N, CA, C, O and the ligand as a Tripos MOL2 file, in Angstrom:
@<TRIPOS>MOLECULE
protein
  297   295    75     0     0
PROTEIN
NO_CHARGES

@<TRIPOS>ATOM
      1 N           3.3050  -13.4580   -5.0400 N.3       1 MET1
      2 CA          2.6880  -13.5960   -3.7240 C.3       1 MET1
      3 C           2.4670  -15.0640   -3.3840 C.2       1 MET1
      4 O           2.1060  -15.8590   -4.2520 O.2       1 MET1
      5 N           2.6810  -15.4190   -2.1320 N.am      2 LYS2
      6 CA          2.5230  -16.8150   -1.7110 C.3       2 LYS2
      7 C           1.5300  -16.9280   -0.5700 C.2       2 LYS2
      8 O           1.3630  -15.9980    0.2190 O.2       2 LYS2
      9 N           0.8760  -18.0710   -0.4900 N.am      3 CYS3
     10 CA         -0.0710  -18.3380    0.5820 C.3       3 CYS3
     11 C           0.7020  -18.4920    1.8950 C.2       3 CYS3
     12 O           1.7260  -19.1740    1.9490 O.2       3 CYS3
     13 N           0.1960  -17.8500    2.9460 N.am      4 TYR4
     14 CA          0.9090  -17.9120    4.2170 C.3       4 TYR4
     15 C           0.7570  -19.2750    4.8990 C.2       4 TYR4
     16 O           1.5520  -19.6250    5.7720 O.2       4 TYR4
     17 N          -0.2620  -20.0440    4.5040 N.am      5 SER5
     18 CA         -0.4530  -21.3190    5.1880 C.3       5 SER5
     19 C           0.1210  -22.5100    4.4230 C.2       5 SER5
     20 O           0.5950  -23.4600    5.0460 O.2       5 SER5
     21 N           0.0910  -22.4850    3.0680 N.am      6 CYS6
     22 CA          0.6270  -23.6390    2.3290 C.3       6 CYS6
     23 C           1.7280  -23.2350    1.3470 C.2       6 CYS6
     24 O           2.2490  -24.0950    0.6370 O.2       6 CYS6
     25 N           2.0960  -21.9540    1.2850 N.am      7 SER7
     26 CA          3.1140  -21.3780    0.3860 C.3       7 SER7
     27 C           2.8640  -21.6210   -1.0960 C.2       7 SER7
     28 O           3.7930  -21.5810   -1.9030 O.2       7 SER7
     29 N           1.6260  -21.8680   -1.4450 N.am      8 SER8
     30 CA          1.2890  -22.0010   -2.8600 C.3       8 SER8
     31 C           1.2480  -20.6100   -3.4860 C.2       8 SER8
     32 O           1.0210  -19.6220   -2.7880 O.2       8 SER8
     33 N           1.4680  -20.5270   -4.8000 N.am      9 ASN9
     34 CA          1.3420  -19.2110   -5.4410 C.3       9 ASN9
     35 C           0.0430  -19.0860   -6.2280 C.2       9 ASN9
     36 O          -0.1170  -18.1600   -7.0230 O.2       9 ASN9
     37 N          -0.8850  -20.0150   -6.0090 N.am     10 ARG10
     38 CA         -2.1890  -19.9440   -6.6750 C.3      10 ARG10
     39 C          -3.1260  -19.0340   -5.8720 C.2      10 ARG10
     40 O          -4.1390  -19.4830   -5.3350 O.2      10 ARG10
     41 N          -2.7670  -17.7460   -5.8030 N.am     11 ILE11
     42 CA         -3.5500  -16.7720   -5.0480 C.3      11 ILE11
     43 C          -4.3870  -15.9520   -6.0200 C.2      11 ILE11
     44 O          -3.8720  -15.4200   -7.0020 O.2      11 ILE11
     45 N          -5.6610  -15.8570   -5.7430 N.am     12 LEU12
     46 CA         -6.5460  -15.0650   -6.5880 C.3      12 LEU12
     47 C          -7.3360  -14.0900   -5.7460 C.2      12 LEU12
     48 O          -7.5390  -14.3010   -4.5510 O.2      12 LEU12
     49 N          -7.7830  -13.0150   -6.3860 N.am     13 ARG13
     50 CA         -8.5910  -12.0080   -5.7160 C.3      13 ARG13
     51 C          -9.8970  -12.6670   -5.2560 C.2      13 ARG13
     52 O         -10.4760  -13.4820   -5.9740 O.2      13 ARG13
     53 N         -10.3440  -12.3110   -4.0730 N.am     14 SER14
     54 CA        -11.5890  -12.8640   -3.5430 C.3      14 SER14
     55 C         -12.6810  -11.8100   -3.5780 C.2      14 SER14
     56 O         -12.4050  -10.6210   -3.7370 O.2      14 SER14
     57 N         -13.9200  -12.2510   -3.4280 N.am     15 ARG15
     58 CA        -15.0490  -11.3190   -3.4350 C.3      15 ARG15
     59 C         -15.0330  -10.4720   -2.1580 C.2      15 ARG15
     60 O         -14.7100  -10.9700   -1.0790 O.2      15 ARG15
     61 N         -15.3820   -9.2000   -2.2880 N.am     16 ILE16
     62 CA        -15.4070   -8.3090   -1.1220 C.3      16 ILE16
     63 C         -16.7310   -8.4830   -0.3790 C.2      16 ILE16
     64 O         -17.8060   -8.4170   -0.9750 O.2      16 ILE16
     65 N         -16.6370   -8.7030    0.9090 N.am     17 ARG17
     66 CA        -17.8330   -8.8650    1.7470 C.3      17 ARG17
     67 C         -17.9940   -7.6530    2.6580 C.2      17 ARG17
     68 O         -17.0940   -6.8210    2.7750 O.2      17 ARG17
     69 N         -19.1640   -7.5700    3.3040 N.am     18 ILE18
     70 CA        -19.4480   -6.4790    4.2440 C.3      18 ILE18
     71 C         -18.3610   -6.4270    5.3230 C.2      18 ILE18
     72 O         -17.8920   -5.3530    5.7000 O.2      18 ILE18
     73 N         -17.9740   -7.6000    5.8070 N.am     19 ALA19
     74 CA        -16.9880   -7.7000    6.8800 C.3      19 ALA19
     75 C         -15.6010   -7.1950    6.4670 C.2      19 ALA19
     76 O         -14.7380   -6.9870    7.3200 O.2      19 ALA19
     77 N         -15.3890   -7.0000    5.1750 N.am     20 ASP20
     78 CA        -14.0770   -6.5710    4.6820 C.3      20 ASP20
     79 C         -13.9090   -5.0500    4.6760 C.2      20 ASP20
     80 O         -12.8160   -4.5460    4.4210 O.2      20 ASP20
     81 N         -14.9870   -4.3240    4.9560 N.am     21 ILE21
     82 CA        -14.9570   -2.8630    4.8290 C.3      21 ILE21
     83 C         -13.8560   -2.2190    5.6740 C.2      21 ILE21
     84 O         -13.1740   -1.3020    5.2160 O.2      21 ILE21
     85 N         -13.6840   -2.6980    6.9030 N.am     22 ALA22
     86 CA        -12.6360   -2.1510    7.7650 C.3      22 ALA22
     87 C         -11.2560   -2.3310    7.1360 C.2      22 ALA22
     88 O         -10.3930   -1.4590    7.2370 O.2      22 ALA22
     89 N         -11.0680   -3.4690    6.4900 N.am     23 ARG23
     90 CA         -9.7900   -3.7670    5.8260 C.3      23 ARG23
     91 C          -9.5620   -2.8630    4.6120 C.2      23 ARG23
     92 O          -8.4270   -2.5210    4.2770 O.2      23 ARG23
     93 N         -10.6670   -2.4830    3.9630 N.am     24 LEU24
     94 CA        -10.5490   -1.6230    2.7770 C.3      24 LEU24
     95 C          -9.9470   -0.2700    3.1440 C.2      24 LEU24
     96 O          -9.2190    0.3330    2.3560 O.2      24 LEU24
     97 N         -10.2590    0.1960    4.3500 N.am     25 PHE25
     98 CA         -9.6860    1.4630    4.8090 C.3      25 PHE25
     99 C          -8.1830    1.3560    5.0190 C.2      25 PHE25
    100 O          -7.4660    2.3570    4.9770 O.2      25 PHE25
    101 N          -7.7160    0.1450    5.2440 N.am     26 LEU26
    102 CA         -6.2730   -0.0910    5.3980 C.3      26 LEU26
    103 C          -5.6330   -0.4580    4.0430 C.2      26 LEU26
    104 O          -4.4870   -0.9040    3.9780 O.2      26 LEU26
    105 N          -6.4130   -0.2530    2.9650 N.am     27 LEU27
    106 CA         -5.9780   -0.5590    1.5930 C.3      27 LEU27
    107 C          -5.6440   -2.0360    1.4110 C.2      27 LEU27
    108 O          -4.7500   -2.4060    0.6500 O.2      27 LEU27
    109 N          -6.3880   -2.8590    2.1300 N.am     28 GLN28
    110 CA         -6.1880   -4.2980    1.9750 C.3      28 GLN28
    111 C          -7.4030   -4.9150    1.2950 C.2      28 GLN28
    112 O          -8.5420   -4.5410    1.5740 O.2      28 GLN28
    113 N          -7.1490   -5.8510    0.4130 N.am     29 LEU29
    114 CA         -8.2290   -6.5280   -0.2990 C.3      29 LEU29
    115 C          -8.1570   -8.0330    0.0040 C.2      29 LEU29
    116 O          -7.0790   -8.5710    0.2550 O.2      29 LEU29
    117 N          -9.3140   -8.7000   -0.0230 N.am     30 PRO30
    118 CA         -9.3070  -10.1340    0.2630 C.3      30 PRO30
    119 C          -8.7540  -10.9500   -0.9070 C.2      30 PRO30
    120 O          -9.0020  -10.6440   -2.0730 O.2      30 PRO30
    121 N          -8.0170  -11.9710   -0.5700 N.am     31 VAL31
    122 CA         -7.4760  -12.8990   -1.5730 C.3      31 VAL31
    123 C          -7.7760  -14.3190   -1.1100 C.2      31 VAL31
    124 O          -8.0080  -14.5660    0.0730 O.2      31 VAL31
    125 N          -7.7680  -15.2430   -2.0590 N.am     32 ARG32
    126 CA         -7.9730  -16.6280   -1.6730 C.3      32 ARG32
    127 C          -6.9460  -17.5280   -2.3320 C.2      32 ARG32
    128 O          -6.6230  -17.3860   -3.5110 O.2      32 ARG32
    129 N          -6.4440  -18.4570   -1.5350 N.am     33 CYS33
    130 CA         -5.5000  -19.4490   -2.0430 C.3      33 CYS33
    131 C          -6.3130  -20.5630   -2.6890 C.2      33 CYS33
    132 O          -7.2240  -21.1050   -2.0640 O.2      33 CYS33
    133 N          -5.9970  -20.9070   -3.9230 N.am     34 HIS34
    134 CA         -6.7540  -21.9570   -4.5950 C.3      34 HIS34
    135 C          -6.1140  -23.3220   -4.4370 C.2      34 HIS34
    136 O          -6.4800  -24.2660   -5.1370 O.2      34 HIS34
    137 N          -5.1740  -23.4330   -3.5330 N.am     35 SER35
    138 CA         -4.6380  -24.7480   -3.1900 C.3      35 SER35
    139 C          -5.2500  -25.2340   -1.8900 C.2      35 SER35
    140 O          -5.6500  -26.3930   -1.7860 O.2      35 SER35
    141 N          -5.3250  -24.3550   -0.8950 N.am     36 CYS36
    142 CA         -5.8900  -24.7590    0.4040 C.3      36 CYS36
    143 C          -7.1750  -24.0070    0.7270 C.2      36 CYS36
    144 O          -7.7850  -24.2580    1.7660 O.2      36 CYS36
    145 N          -7.6010  -23.0830   -0.1470 N.am     37 TYR37
    146 CA         -8.8450  -22.3070    0.0160 C.3      37 TYR37
    147 C          -8.8560  -21.4260    1.2530 C.2      37 TYR37
    148 O          -9.9200  -21.0670    1.7590 O.2      37 TYR37
    149 N          -7.6760  -21.0790    1.7380 N.am     38 GLU38
    150 CA         -7.5370  -20.1700    2.8690 C.3      38 GLU38
    151 C          -7.7790  -18.7480    2.3650 C.2      38 GLU38
    152 O          -7.2940  -18.3700    1.2990 O.2      38 GLU38
    153 N          -8.5430  -17.9530    3.1490 N.am     39 ARG39
    154 CA         -8.8040  -16.5650    2.7750 C.3      39 ARG39
    155 C          -7.8750  -15.6730    3.5720 C.2      39 ARG39
    156 O          -7.6650  -15.8860    4.7660 O.2      39 ARG39
    157 N          -7.3140  -14.6640    2.9030 N.am     40 ALA40
    158 CA         -6.3820  -13.7670    3.5830 C.3      40 ALA40
    159 C          -6.5370  -12.3750    2.9970 C.2      40 ALA40
    160 O          -7.3610  -12.1600    2.1080 O.2      40 ALA40
    161 N          -5.7560  -11.4390    3.4850 N.am     41 TYR41
    162 CA         -5.7830  -10.0690    2.9850 C.3      41 TYR41
    163 C          -4.3960   -9.6800    2.4880 C.2      41 TYR41
    164 O          -3.3770  -10.1180    3.0210 O.2      41 TYR41
    165 N          -4.3880   -8.8470    1.4530 N.am     42 ALA42
    166 CA         -3.1220   -8.3510    0.9300 C.3      42 ALA42
    167 C          -3.3180   -6.9090    0.5060 C.2      42 ALA42
    168 O          -4.4450   -6.4730    0.2700 O.2      42 ALA42
    169 N          -2.2260   -6.1720    0.4090 N.am     43 HIS43
    170 CA         -2.3010   -4.7760   -0.0020 C.3      43 HIS43
    171 C          -2.8520   -4.6830   -1.4290 C.2      43 HIS43
    172 O          -2.5320   -5.5200   -2.2730 O.2      43 HIS43
    173 N          -3.6730   -3.6740   -1.6980 N.am     44 PHE44
    174 CA         -4.3710   -3.6160   -2.9880 C.3      44 PHE44
    175 C          -3.4440   -3.5910   -4.1930 C.2      44 PHE44
    176 O          -3.7970   -4.0920   -5.2610 O.2      44 PHE44
    177 N          -2.2370   -2.9990   -4.0270 N.am     45 SER45
    178 CA         -1.3130   -2.9440   -5.1710 C.3      45 SER45
    179 C          -0.8340   -4.3500   -5.5510 C.2      45 SER45
    180 O          -0.5280   -4.6120   -6.7150 O.2      45 SER45
    181 N          -0.7720   -5.2410   -4.5780 N.am     46 THR46
    182 CA         -0.3950   -6.6400   -4.8330 C.3      46 THR46
    183 C          -1.5760   -7.3730   -5.4590 C.2      46 THR46
    184 O          -1.4260   -8.1420   -6.4090 O.2      46 THR46
    185 N          -2.7570   -7.1080   -4.8960 N.am     47 VAL47
    186 CA         -3.9580   -7.8270   -5.3140 C.3      47 VAL47
    187 C          -4.3400   -7.4880   -6.7600 C.2      47 VAL47
    188 O          -4.7970   -8.3560   -7.5040 O.2      47 VAL47
    189 N          -4.1500   -6.2250   -7.1540 N.am     48 LEU48
    190 CA         -4.5320   -5.8190   -8.5010 C.3      48 LEU48
    191 C          -3.7260   -6.5320   -9.5800 C.2      48 LEU48
    192 O          -4.1600   -6.6340  -10.7270 O.2      48 LEU48
    193 N          -2.5700   -7.0140   -9.2070 N.am     49 ARG49
    194 CA         -1.7510   -7.7400  -10.1810 C.3      49 ARG49
    195 C          -2.2130   -9.1940  -10.3400 C.2      49 ARG49
    196 O          -1.8140   -9.8760  -11.2840 O.2      49 ARG49
    197 N          -3.0480   -9.6580   -9.4190 N.am     50 LEU50
    198 CA         -3.5300  -11.0330   -9.4730 C.3      50 LEU50
    199 C          -4.7680  -11.1170  -10.3650 C.2      50 LEU50
    200 O          -5.4290  -10.1090  -10.6150 O.2      50 LEU50
    201 N          -5.0690  -12.2930  -10.8300 N.am     51 GLY51
    202 CA         -6.2950  -12.4970  -11.5760 C.3      51 GLY51
    203 C          -7.4670  -12.5610  -10.6250 C.2      51 GLY51
    204 O          -7.2760  -12.6940   -9.4160 O.2      51 GLY51
    205 N          -8.6730  -12.4680  -11.1440 N.am     52 SER52
    206 CA         -9.8250  -12.5670  -10.2560 C.3      52 SER52
    207 C         -10.3480  -13.9960  -10.2370 C.2      52 SER52
    208 O         -10.3240  -14.6980  -11.2480 O.2      52 SER52
    209 N         -10.8230  -14.4110   -9.0650 N.am     53 ALA53
    210 CA        -11.3320  -15.7680   -8.8960 C.3      53 ALA53
    211 C         -12.5750  -15.9870   -9.7500 C.2      53 ALA53
    212 O         -12.8200  -17.0830  -10.2520 O.2      53 ALA53
    213 N         -13.3540  -14.9190   -9.9010 N.am     54 LYS54
    214 CA        -14.5910  -14.9910  -10.6640 C.3      54 LYS54
    215 C         -14.3020  -15.3620  -12.1220 C.2      54 LYS54
    216 O         -14.9540  -16.2250  -12.7110 O.2      54 LYS54
    217 N         -13.3070  -14.6800  -12.6740 N.am     55 ARG55
    218 CA        -12.9540  -14.9200  -14.0640 C.3      55 ARG55
    219 C         -12.4710  -16.3630  -14.2430 C.2      55 ARG55
    220 O         -12.8210  -17.0320  -15.2150 O.2      55 ARG55
    221 N         -11.6700  -16.8210  -13.2950 N.am     56 LYS56
    222 CA        -11.1350  -18.1620  -13.3780 C.3      56 LYS56
    223 C         -12.2480  -19.1970  -13.2300 C.2      56 LYS56
    224 O         -12.2500  -20.2310  -13.8990 O.2      56 LYS56
    225 N         -13.1990  -18.8970  -12.3350 N.am     57 MET57
    226 CA        -14.3040  -19.8060  -12.0870 C.3      57 MET57
    227 C         -15.1400  -19.9560  -13.3500 C.2      57 MET57
    228 O         -15.5440  -21.0580  -13.7210 O.2      57 MET57
    229 N         -15.3920  -18.8150  -14.0080 N.am     58 ARG58
    230 CA        -16.1820  -18.8350  -15.2350 C.3      58 ARG58
    231 C         -15.5010  -19.6750  -16.3080 C.2      58 ARG58
    232 O         -16.1500  -20.4230  -17.0390 O.2      58 ARG58
    233 N         -14.1720  -19.5340  -16.3870 N.am     59 ARG59
    234 CA        -13.4290  -20.2960  -17.3800 C.3      59 ARG59
    235 C         -13.5320  -21.7920  -17.0690 C.2      59 ARG59
    236 O         -13.7190  -22.6100  -17.9690 O.2      59 ARG59
    237 N         -13.4080  -22.1360  -15.7880 N.am     60 ASN60
    238 CA        -13.5070  -23.5320  -15.3820 C.3      60 ASN60
    239 C         -14.8860  -24.1040  -15.6780 C.2      60 ASN60
    240 O         -15.0110  -25.2550  -16.0990 O.2      60 ASN60
    241 N         -15.9310  -23.2910  -15.4550 N.am     61 GLU61
    242 CA        -17.2930  -23.7420  -15.7330 C.3      61 GLU61
    243 C         -17.4690  -24.0360  -17.2160 C.2      61 GLU61
    244 O         -18.1070  -25.0140  -17.6040 O.2      61 GLU61
    245 N         -16.8870  -23.1640  -18.0340 N.am     62 ARG62
    246 CA        -16.9870  -23.3230  -19.4850 C.3      62 ARG62
    247 C         -16.3070  -24.6300  -19.9080 C.2      62 ARG62
    248 O         -16.8330  -25.3700  -20.7390 O.2      62 ARG62
    249 N         -15.1550  -24.9000  -19.3390 N.am     63 ILE63
    250 CA        -14.4130  -26.1150  -19.6600 C.3      63 ILE63
    251 C         -15.2020  -27.3460  -19.2050 C.2      63 ILE63
    252 O         -15.2720  -28.3470  -19.9190 O.2      63 ILE63
    253 N         -15.7940  -27.2600  -18.0090 N.am     64 ALA64
    254 CA        -16.5650  -28.3790  -17.4660 C.3      64 ALA64
    255 C         -17.7890  -28.6610  -18.3290 C.2      64 ALA64
    256 O         -18.1340  -29.8200  -18.5590 O.2      64 ALA64
    257 N         -18.4480  -27.6050  -18.8060 N.am     65 LYS65
    258 CA        -19.6370  -27.7450  -19.6360 C.3      65 LYS65
    259 C         -19.2900  -28.4530  -20.9410 C.2      65 LYS65
    260 O         -20.0070  -29.3420  -21.4010 O.2      65 LYS65
    261 N         -18.1750  -28.0330  -21.5200 N.am     66 ARG66
    262 CA        -17.7390  -28.6230  -22.7760 C.3      66 ARG66
    263 C         -17.4240  -30.1140  -22.5700 C.2      66 ARG66
    264 O         -17.7300  -30.9560  -23.4150 O.2      66 ARG66
    265 N         -16.8120  -30.4050  -21.4370 N.am     67 PHE67
    266 CA        -16.4360  -31.7860  -21.1220 C.3      67 PHE67
    267 C         -17.6910  -32.6470  -20.9730 C.2      67 PHE67
    268 O         -17.7420  -33.7730  -21.4680 O.2      67 PHE67
    269 N         -18.7080  -32.1050  -20.2830 N.am     68 ASP68
    270 CA        -19.9770  -32.8330  -20.0830 C.3      68 ASP68
    271 C         -20.6330  -33.1550  -21.4230 C.2      68 ASP68
    272 O         -21.1140  -34.2650  -21.6490 O.2      68 ASP68
    273 N         -20.6390  -32.1580  -22.3020 N.am     69 ARG69
    274 CA        -21.2730  -32.3240  -23.6010 C.3      69 ARG69
    275 C         -20.5420  -33.4180  -24.3980 C.2      69 ARG69
    276 O         -21.1670  -34.2740  -25.0240 O.2      69 ARG69
    277 N         -19.2250  -33.3660  -24.3570 N.am     70 ASP70
    278 CA        -18.4250  -34.3430  -25.0930 C.3      70 ASP70
    279 C         -18.6340  -35.7480  -24.5630 C.2      70 ASP70
    280 O         -18.7090  -36.7020  -25.3380 O.2      70 ASP70
    281 N         -18.7300  -35.8860  -23.2160 N.am     71 SER71
    282 CA        -18.8920  -37.2410  -22.6730 C.3      71 SER71
    283 C         -20.3200  -37.7440  -22.8670 C.2      71 SER71
    284 O         -20.5400  -38.9540  -22.9070 O.2      71 SER71
    285 N         -21.3060  -36.8320  -22.9890 N.am     72 ALA72
    286 CA        -22.6920  -37.2390  -23.2400 C.3      72 ALA72
    287 C         -22.8360  -37.7310  -24.6770 C.2      72 ALA72
    288 O         -23.6060  -38.6510  -24.9530 O.2      72 ALA72
    289 N         -22.0920  -37.1120  -25.5850 N.am     73 ALA73
    290 CA        -22.1600  -37.4850  -26.9880 C.3      73 ALA73
    291 C         -21.4800  -38.8250  -27.2590 C.2      73 ALA73
    292 O         -21.8380  -39.5450  -28.1910 O.2      73 ALA73
    293 N         -20.5130  -39.1320  -26.4400 N.am     74 ALA74
    294 CA        -19.7240  -40.3590  -26.6910 C.3      74 ALA74
    295 C         -20.4790  -41.6200  -26.2440 C.2      74 ALA74
    296 O         -19.9630  -42.7300  -26.3810 O.2      74 ALA74
    297 ZN         -2.7600  -21.9930    0.6110 Zn       75 ZN75
@<TRIPOS>BOND
     1     1     2 1
     2     2     3 1
     3     3     4 2
     4     3     5 am
     5     5     6 1
     6     6     7 1
     7     7     8 2
     8     7     9 am
     9     9    10 1
    10    10    11 1
    11    11    12 2
    12    11    13 am
    13    13    14 1
    14    14    15 1
    15    15    16 2
    16    15    17 am
    17    17    18 1
    18    18    19 1
    19    19    20 2
    20    19    21 am
    21    21    22 1
    22    22    23 1
    23    23    24 2
    24    23    25 am
    25    25    26 1
    26    26    27 1
    27    27    28 2
    28    27    29 am
    29    29    30 1
    30    30    31 1
    31    31    32 2
    32    31    33 am
    33    33    34 1
    34    34    35 1
    35    35    36 2
    36    35    37 am
    37    37    38 1
    38    38    39 1
    39    39    40 2
    40    39    41 am
    41    41    42 1
    42    42    43 1
    43    43    44 2
    44    43    45 am
    45    45    46 1
    46    46    47 1
    47    47    48 2
    48    47    49 am
    49    49    50 1
    50    50    51 1
    51    51    52 2
    52    51    53 am
    53    53    54 1
    54    54    55 1
    55    55    56 2
    56    55    57 am
    57    57    58 1
    58    58    59 1
    59    59    60 2
    60    59    61 am
    61    61    62 1
    62    62    63 1
    63    63    64 2
    64    63    65 am
    65    65    66 1
    66    66    67 1
    67    67    68 2
    68    67    69 am
    69    69    70 1
    70    70    71 1
    71    71    72 2
    72    71    73 am
    73    73    74 1
    74    74    75 1
    75    75    76 2
    76    75    77 am
    77    77    78 1
    78    78    79 1
    79    79    80 2
    80    79    81 am
    81    81    82 1
    82    82    83 1
    83    83    84 2
    84    83    85 am
    85    85    86 1
    86    86    87 1
    87    87    88 2
    88    87    89 am
    89    89    90 1
    90    90    91 1
    91    91    92 2
    92    91    93 am
    93    93    94 1
    94    94    95 1
    95    95    96 2
    96    95    97 am
    97    97    98 1
    98    98    99 1
    99    99   100 2
   100    99   101 am
   101   101   102 1
   102   102   103 1
   103   103   104 2
   104   103   105 am
   105   105   106 1
   106   106   107 1
   107   107   108 2
   108   107   109 am
   109   109   110 1
   110   110   111 1
   111   111   112 2
   112   111   113 am
   113   113   114 1
   114   114   115 1
   115   115   116 2
   116   115   117 am
   117   117   118 1
   118   118   119 1
   119   119   120 2
   120   119   121 am
   121   121   122 1
   122   122   123 1
   123   123   124 2
   124   123   125 am
   125   125   126 1
   126   126   127 1
   127   127   128 2
   128   127   129 am
   129   129   130 1
   130   130   131 1
   131   131   132 2
   132   131   133 am
   133   133   134 1
   134   134   135 1
   135   135   136 2
   136   135   137 am
   137   137   138 1
   138   138   139 1
   139   139   140 2
   140   139   141 am
   141   141   142 1
   142   142   143 1
   143   143   144 2
   144   143   145 am
   145   145   146 1
   146   146   147 1
   147   147   148 2
   148   147   149 am
   149   149   150 1
   150   150   151 1
   151   151   152 2
   152   151   153 am
   153   153   154 1
   154   154   155 1
   155   155   156 2
   156   155   157 am
   157   157   158 1
   158   158   159 1
   159   159   160 2
   160   159   161 am
   161   161   162 1
   162   162   163 1
   163   163   164 2
   164   163   165 am
   165   165   166 1
   166   166   167 1
   167   167   168 2
   168   167   169 am
   169   169   170 1
   170   170   171 1
   171   171   172 2
   172   171   173 am
   173   173   174 1
   174   174   175 1
   175   175   176 2
   176   175   177 am
   177   177   178 1
   178   178   179 1
   179   179   180 2
   180   179   181 am
   181   181   182 1
   182   182   183 1
   183   183   184 2
   184   183   185 am
   185   185   186 1
   186   186   187 1
   187   187   188 2
   188   187   189 am
   189   189   190 1
   190   190   191 1
   191   191   192 2
   192   191   193 am
   193   193   194 1
   194   194   195 1
   195   195   196 2
   196   195   197 am
   197   197   198 1
   198   198   199 1
   199   199   200 2
   200   199   201 am
   201   201   202 1
   202   202   203 1
   203   203   204 2
   204   203   205 am
   205   205   206 1
   206   206   207 1
   207   207   208 2
   208   207   209 am
   209   209   210 1
   210   210   211 1
   211   211   212 2
   212   211   213 am
   213   213   214 1
   214   214   215 1
   215   215   216 2
   216   215   217 am
   217   217   218 1
   218   218   219 1
   219   219   220 2
   220   219   221 am
   221   221   222 1
   222   222   223 1
   223   223   224 2
   224   223   225 am
   225   225   226 1
   226   226   227 1
   227   227   228 2
   228   227   229 am
   229   229   230 1
   230   230   231 1
   231   231   232 2
   232   231   233 am
   233   233   234 1
   234   234   235 1
   235   235   236 2
   236   235   237 am
   237   237   238 1
   238   238   239 1
   239   239   240 2
   240   239   241 am
   241   241   242 1
   242   242   243 1
   243   243   244 2
   244   243   245 am
   245   245   246 1
   246   246   247 1
   247   247   248 2
   248   247   249 am
   249   249   250 1
   250   250   251 1
   251   251   252 2
   252   251   253 am
   253   253   254 1
   254   254   255 1
   255   255   256 2
   256   255   257 am
   257   257   258 1
   258   258   259 1
   259   259   260 2
   260   259   261 am
   261   261   262 1
   262   262   263 1
   263   263   264 2
   264   263   265 am
   265   265   266 1
   266   266   267 1
   267   267   268 2
   268   267   269 am
   269   269   270 1
   270   270   271 1
   271   271   272 2
   272   271   273 am
   273   273   274 1
   274   274   275 1
   275   275   276 2
   276   275   277 am
   277   277   278 1
   278   278   279 1
   279   279   280 2
   280   279   281 am
   281   281   282 1
   282   282   283 1
   283   283   284 2
   284   283   285 am
   285   285   286 1
   286   286   287 1
   287   287   288 2
   288   287   289 am
   289   289   290 1
   290   290   291 1
   291   291   292 2
   292   291   293 am
   293   293   294 1
   294   294   295 1
   295   295   296 2
@<TRIPOS>SUBSTRUCTURE
     1 MET1         2 RESIDUE 1 A MET
     2 LYS2         6 RESIDUE 1 A LYS
     3 CYS3        10 RESIDUE 1 A CYS
     4 TYR4        14 RESIDUE 1 A TYR
     5 SER5        18 RESIDUE 1 A SER
     6 CYS6        22 RESIDUE 1 A CYS
     7 SER7        26 RESIDUE 1 A SER
     8 SER8        30 RESIDUE 1 A SER
     9 ASN9        34 RESIDUE 1 A ASN
    10 ARG10       38 RESIDUE 1 A ARG
    11 ILE11       42 RESIDUE 1 A ILE
    12 LEU12       46 RESIDUE 1 A LEU
    13 ARG13       50 RESIDUE 1 A ARG
    14 SER14       54 RESIDUE 1 A SER
    15 ARG15       58 RESIDUE 1 A ARG
    16 ILE16       62 RESIDUE 1 A ILE
    17 ARG17       66 RESIDUE 1 A ARG
    18 ILE18       70 RESIDUE 1 A ILE
    19 ALA19       74 RESIDUE 1 A ALA
    20 ASP20       78 RESIDUE 1 A ASP
    21 ILE21       82 RESIDUE 1 A ILE
    22 ALA22       86 RESIDUE 1 A ALA
    23 ARG23       90 RESIDUE 1 A ARG
    24 LEU24       94 RESIDUE 1 A LEU
    25 PHE25       98 RESIDUE 1 A PHE
    26 LEU26      102 RESIDUE 1 A LEU
    27 LEU27      106 RESIDUE 1 A LEU
    28 GLN28      110 RESIDUE 1 A GLN
    29 LEU29      114 RESIDUE 1 A LEU
    30 PRO30      118 RESIDUE 1 A PRO
    31 VAL31      122 RESIDUE 1 A VAL
    32 ARG32      126 RESIDUE 1 A ARG
    33 CYS33      130 RESIDUE 1 A CYS
    34 HIS34      134 RESIDUE 1 A HIS
    35 SER35      138 RESIDUE 1 A SER
    36 CYS36      142 RESIDUE 1 A CYS
    37 TYR37      146 RESIDUE 1 A TYR
    38 GLU38      150 RESIDUE 1 A GLU
    39 ARG39      154 RESIDUE 1 A ARG
    40 ALA40      158 RESIDUE 1 A ALA
    41 TYR41      162 RESIDUE 1 A TYR
    42 ALA42      166 RESIDUE 1 A ALA
    43 HIS43      170 RESIDUE 1 A HIS
    44 PHE44      174 RESIDUE 1 A PHE
    45 SER45      178 RESIDUE 1 A SER
    46 THR46      182 RESIDUE 1 A THR
    47 VAL47      186 RESIDUE 1 A VAL
    48 LEU48      190 RESIDUE 1 A LEU
    49 ARG49      194 RESIDUE 1 A ARG
    50 LEU50      198 RESIDUE 1 A LEU
    51 GLY51      202 RESIDUE 1 A GLY
    52 SER52      206 RESIDUE 1 A SER
    53 ALA53      210 RESIDUE 1 A ALA
    54 LYS54      214 RESIDUE 1 A LYS
    55 ARG55      218 RESIDUE 1 A ARG
    56 LYS56      222 RESIDUE 1 A LYS
    57 MET57      226 RESIDUE 1 A MET
    58 ARG58      230 RESIDUE 1 A ARG
    59 ARG59      234 RESIDUE 1 A ARG
    60 ASN60      238 RESIDUE 1 A ASN
    61 GLU61      242 RESIDUE 1 A GLU
    62 ARG62      246 RESIDUE 1 A ARG
    63 ILE63      250 RESIDUE 1 A ILE
    64 ALA64      254 RESIDUE 1 A ALA
    65 LYS65      258 RESIDUE 1 A LYS
    66 ARG66      262 RESIDUE 1 A ARG
    67 PHE67      266 RESIDUE 1 A PHE
    68 ASP68      270 RESIDUE 1 A ASP
    69 ARG69      274 RESIDUE 1 A ARG
    70 ASP70      278 RESIDUE 1 A ASP
    71 SER71      282 RESIDUE 1 A SER
    72 ALA72      286 RESIDUE 1 A ALA
    73 ALA73      290 RESIDUE 1 A ALA
    74 ALA74      294 RESIDUE 1 A ALA
    75 ZN75       297 GROUP 0 **** ****
């Protein structure tokens, strides 16, 4: 899957909001491009194959924390 605005393939599942409920009936789920941060919708079968933004964010936080600790020790 590619971003419609910047054609990046860094697309991740986005958090579902109240405003997304109408889209859920059309079997569409929110996705977010992590290159341009554009939010869009995609069919759920496509979205389920993508990773979740939450999981990626947590991993990034863990890496950042480790980096902070290492630079504080140095
Ligand atoms: Zn994009």
